N, C-alpha and C positions, 0 to 999 in steps of 0.2 A: 708647754714644751716638756717632753719626757726625757729622763736621763737613764741611760743603760750603761752597762760595763763600768760601774763606779763613776758615772758621769763623763766617761770618755767617748760616748756616742750619744748625741742629742737628736731627738726626733721631734719634728713639728710639721704642721700643715700650713705653709705660708700662703696658699691659695686653694681654691676649690679644686678637688681632684688631684692635688699635688702633695706628695710626701717628700720631706727633706731629711736626709741622714747627714749629720755633721760630725766629723771626726774631731775630737778635742782632747789632745794629749800633748799639751805644749811643752812639758818638761822633756819630751823626746821627739820634738818636731813632728808631732802627730804620727809617730810610728804606730804601726798596726800590730797590736798584741793579740793574744788569743781571745780574751774577753770581748774586745772590739769586733774581731772577725766573727766570733760566735753570735754576737748580737746582730751584726749585719745579716748573717745567714738566717737567723730566726725571724727577724723583722720582714725580710723579703719573702721568705717561705710562707709566713702567716698572711702577709699582704696579698700574695698571689692566690691564696686559697679563699680569701674573703669575697663574699658576693658583691660588696661595694668597694672593691680594691682600688687603690690610687691609680689614676690614669696616666700619671707620669711620676717618676721617682728621680729626685735630685740627690746626688752624692757629692759632698763637699767637705772642706776642712775649715776649722776656725783658726783665728790668730794669723790671718793673711798667709796661710800655707795650705797645701793639700795634704801631702804625707811624704815623709822621708823614706818610707818603705817599711819592710817587715822588721819588727823588733827582734834582733838576733839574740837578745837576752832571753827570749822565749824558747830557744831551741834546746830541747833536752839532749843529753849526751848521746842517747841511742836513737835519736829521731831519724837520722839519715839511713841507718841500718834498717829500721822498721819500715821506712818509706820505700827503700829499695826492694824489700820483700813484700810490699803492698799490704802491710799489716795494719796500717793506720790511715785514716783519711785526714789530710792536713786541713786545719781550720781555714787557711788561706784558699786552698782549692775549693772548699765548700762555699766560701763567701763569693768567689768568682763564679762558681757554677750557679749559685742562687741569683746573681746579677744577670747572667746570660739566660737563665730559665724564666726570669720574670716576663710575663706575656705581653706587657705593654712597655712603652719606651722608657729608657733610663738616660739620664743626662749627668755628666760629670762637670761640676762647676769648680774651676781650678784657680784659686786666688794667689798661688805662689808655688814654692818648690813642689815638684811632682816627680819623685825620684824612685828608682828601683821598684820595689813592690807597690809603691804608690802609683807609679805610671802603669804597672800591670793591672792594677784595679781600675784605673781610668780607661784603659784599653778595652776592658770588658763592658763598658757602657756604650750605648748607641751613638751618643752625641757628646762632644766635648767643647766647652767654652772656657777661655782662659783670660786672665788679666795680663796687662802688658808686662808686669814684673815676674810672671811665672817662668820657671825653668823646668826642663824635661831631660831625663837621662836614665840610662840603664847601665850603671857602673860595675856590674858584677864581674866582668872579666878582669878588672883591676884587682879583684880579690881571688883570682884564679878559679872562679866558678862562672856559670852562665845564668842568665835569667831563667828561673824555674817555675814561674807561675803564668806562663803564656807569652812572655815577652818575645821570644824567638819565633812564635807562631802568629800572634795577633798583629804585632807591629808591621811585618811585611805584607799583611793583608790590608793594612790601612795606608801605609806610605809605600813608595816604590822600594822593592827589595834591596837595591843597591844602597839606598839611603838608610834603610834599617840596618844593613850590614855595617855601614860606617858608624852609626850610633852605638851599636852593640860591640863591635870589635875594638873601637877606641875607648868606649866608656865615657866619652866626653859629653857634657850636657849641651843642649841647645836652648836658645831663648824663645820667647813666645812668638815673635814674628817669624822666626825660622820654622817653628812648629806649624804655623799657619801656612807658610809657603809650601811645605811638603804634604799638607793635608792631614796632619796629626790632630789639629783642632779645627773646629768649624768657624770660630770667631775669636778675635782678640780685641778686648776693650779696656779702657782705663779701669783701675781697680774699683773706684766708686760706682761705676756703671755695671759691674759684673753681676751683682745680685738682681737689679731691676731687669737687665737684659736676659738673664737666665730665667727669671720668673715669667717674663713675658713670653718667652719661647715655650716654657713648660705649660703655661696656661693655654697657649694657642693649641698645643697638642691635646691637652686635657679636654678642650671644648669639642674636639672632633668625635665622631661616632666611634665608641671604643672597639666594637667588633671589627669595623673596617680598618682601624689603626692596627689592631692585633694581626689581622690577616696580611696587611701590607708589610708589616715588620717581619712576619714569618716568611713571606715570599722572598724578601730581600736576603735575609740571613741564610735561609736554606738554599736559595738559588745560587749563592756565591760558590757553593761547593759542587754545583751540578754543571754538566754541559748545557749549552744554551737550549737545545731542543728539550731536554728534560726540565730545565728551568721554566720554559714557556708552558709546559704541561702543568707543572706545579702552580704557576700563576693562574691558569684557568681553573684548576681544582679549587683554589682558594677564592677566586672571583665569583664563580658560579653560585655558591650559596648566598652571596650577598645581594644578588639581583632579586628584586621584589621581596627583600627581607623586611622585617619590622623596622630596622634602622633606615633602610632605603625608602620605605613608605613614609616614615616620619620626616626624613629630609625633604622629600617632594612636597609633603603637606605644609611643612614650615615655610618652604620657598613660596608656595602658592598663597599662603595666608600672611606672608610678610611678617613672620615672627621667628624668634630664636627656636631652634629645635630642642626637643626634650628627649634625651637619650635614656633608655633603660640601662640598668647595670649590665655589664658585659657578662 
């Protein structure tokens, strides 16, 4: 296991093709400070560029919590003025951009409190799994501000907009079972089962042909912002190169020979 950001971000590979990033800042309830965010950005950017890049990335938190959000002690006095003038790129924005730009699936494993910026980080992942004791909330309006790292935009694309409005306008948290009911998380499991369940899902993704997974992910994400007619055209543009590709031929050969397929690096 590697330690980055003074040990506040832990990296390991718990399964073949799977990279896990674990936020570990217990003194501040896993708050996201600039070193953690910079390390997330660098790790994902380097991983995306690697020829043998991880085929699934898990983002999680240690100490039975995910993250209480952005460490407000990190905010310089002149940051908001600089950001308003677009003079600085915020480390939080860069980390979320790196998550969304990663070409293969990302999975948020949420063992506890997932609040504020912690939830906004989880919203940038493709899939979210939670423990039964997890809680979710965007409390920014209670502080006379609004979510500023995608909460007002990503949450209504994942859950019905009226429910996103309720969460954001009241600032009230919801529990894991309510998060599952509204589609915020894919699964809710007992805390001891969260790691094996998440790893099983990540491994199942990592075993799939990486180019096909990448094209399917791209079709879904890009298609959400397109009219159906344009989305269908995008789907065909991404599907056509896969027909009779090296991956496709290997999949057919493995099926015929009754053996596991051997995928080349994407």
